[in-house]
N, C-alpha and C positions, 0 to 999 in steps of 0.2 A: 456393531451397527451404529453406535453413537458416533464413532469416528468417521464413518462414511457420511453420515448426515452433516457432521462438522465440515468435512471436506467439500461436500456439495454446496453448503452455505458459503464457504470461503470462495469457491469458484463463482457463485452468483454475485457475491459482494464485490469481488475484484472486477468482474465484467460490468456490473452496474455502474461502477465509478467511471468507466470510459464511455458508456452510452448516455450518461446524463449530460444535460446541457452545461455549457461553461458559465457558471454563475456562483454566487456565494453559497449555494446549496452544497457544494463540494466541501465547504468548511465543516459541515455536519459530519462527514466521513472522518475528517481529521479529529474531531471531538470524540466520535465513537471509538476510534483507535486509541486515543488517550484514556478513555474510560475503561476499555478492555484491558489495557496495560495495568491500570491501577487496580481493577477488580481481580485480575488474574495474578496480581502481585508479582509482575515481571519487573526486571531491573530496567528502569527508565534510561539510565546512563548507557546500558548495553544496547538498548533500542536506538538511541541517538547515534552511538558509535557505529552500529550496523548500517544505519542510513547514511552516515558520512562515508563509509567505505564504498557504498554503491553510488555516491554522488558523482564521481567522474563519468560514469556511464550515462547517468541521467543528464548531465551537462552536455555530453556528446550528442545525445538524442535531441536535446533542446537546440543545440547549434544547427544540427541537420534540419530540424523542423523550421528554424528561422529562414533557411534558404529555400525550403520547399513551400512554406506557407508564411503567414504573417507572424510578427513578434508576439502578439497577444495569444494567438492559438498555440504557438510553441511554448509559451509560458504556462498555459493551461495544461498542456500535455505533460510538461515537467512536473507541475504540482500533482497531477493525477498519478504519475509514476512514483513520486515520493510516497503518496498515500498507499498505493498498492504494495510498494516494497515494504513499507512499515506493517501493513496487514499480513504480508507474507512472513515477516519476522515473528509477528504474534502467533500466527498459525504454527510456524516451525517450533516455537518455544512451548506451545501447549499440546503438541502432538508429536509422538516419537514413532520411529519405524516399528518398534516392538509392539506398540498399541494397535497398529493397523493390520498386523498379521493375524 
């Protein structure tokens, strides 16, 4: 039951990032991710490496969004994607498949 609640909170957290307005409030999510990494005693280097592996896809999305919208909005989408990918890494490191069965 605990893992189901954690999953639902993760889905709400990831969705909320994209529905919030583009402002410095998004920085709060970045700080929350860092705090969770520290409190869960996850490897920060591994979190950064994982984010860098996903960065080409985020940059591709950023470039597509530049053509479809403005540079500023594309930048915000890129920042939000980085935060959500980092949150996904945190979730994947704190939950295993064996726990959810």
